[in-house]
N, C-alpha and C positions, 0 to 999 in steps of 0.2 A: 357166155360164150353162145355163138349163133347155131342154132337148131338147123338142121338138114330142108326141113319146111318151110323156114323163114325166108322172106326176098332177101337178094343180097343187100348187102351194107353200101352206103354213098361214100365216096372220098370227098371229105370236107377241106382236107387239108394235105400239102404235099411239102415237106420240107426236108432240109438236106442232112438232118440227124436225128438220132433216136431221142436225144434231150430236149430237143425243141418241141418234137412230137408229145414227148411227154407234158411238157408245158401246155400244151394246146389242149391235149387229154383231161389235164387236171383242171383247166378253165372250163371246159365243156362239163364234166362230171361235177364241178361246183354249182352247175345251172341246172342239176338231175339231167343231163343229156347223158344216156350210156353212148359210150364209144369203145373203141379198140385201135389200138397202134400196131401196124405193119412195117416193117424196116428191115435193113440189114440184118442186124441181130435177131430180128423175128422169122426170118426166114432161112428155108435150107439152102438157097442156092449160093455160092460164093461169089457171085457177080458183085461188083461193086462200083460200075460205071452208070453213068447215065440215070435215067430212070430207074435201074435197078437199085441204084444209090441211095435213093428217095425214101424217107420215112412217110408213110400216110396214116393220117387219122380219118375213121371210119364211123359213120354212126347208121342207124337203121334207116330208111327212107322215110319214114314219118317224121323224124327228128332233123332231117338235113336243113330244111329252110331255117328253123331255129336256130342251127348252129352255126349256118352261115351269117347269119344275122349278128349271133355274138363275137364272130370272130371279125366282121365287117368292122363292128363298134369297137374292137381292141385296136384295129389297123389305123381307123379314124375317129379318134376320140371327139371329134368337133372343137370349135372354139370354146378357149378357157378366158374369163373376165380378168380383170388386175385382181379382183378381189378373192379369186381363186388361189391365188399364188399364196404359197407357204412361206415365201422367203421372207425375210424382214426387210424392209424398206429402209431402215436408217433415222425414223423420224422420231 
């Protein structure tokens, strides 16, 4: 949990539901990046419209760049060669 004297954590992802935010948090935690999830089920407000209905993944400011790189590589994994394909070719 954040201490009061620590700088504000930074939002690195904003998604439509807590489940997706939890998956993102798990990915970041697997890379030893501390994170927290804030979302409709973790806030005291009953609003569930627009930005209030979003779940957010936050990290300490010093981990924000690394977290964004991890998330960017997840969204754009890069080209794969045919040798990387695990399906059988029937040969």
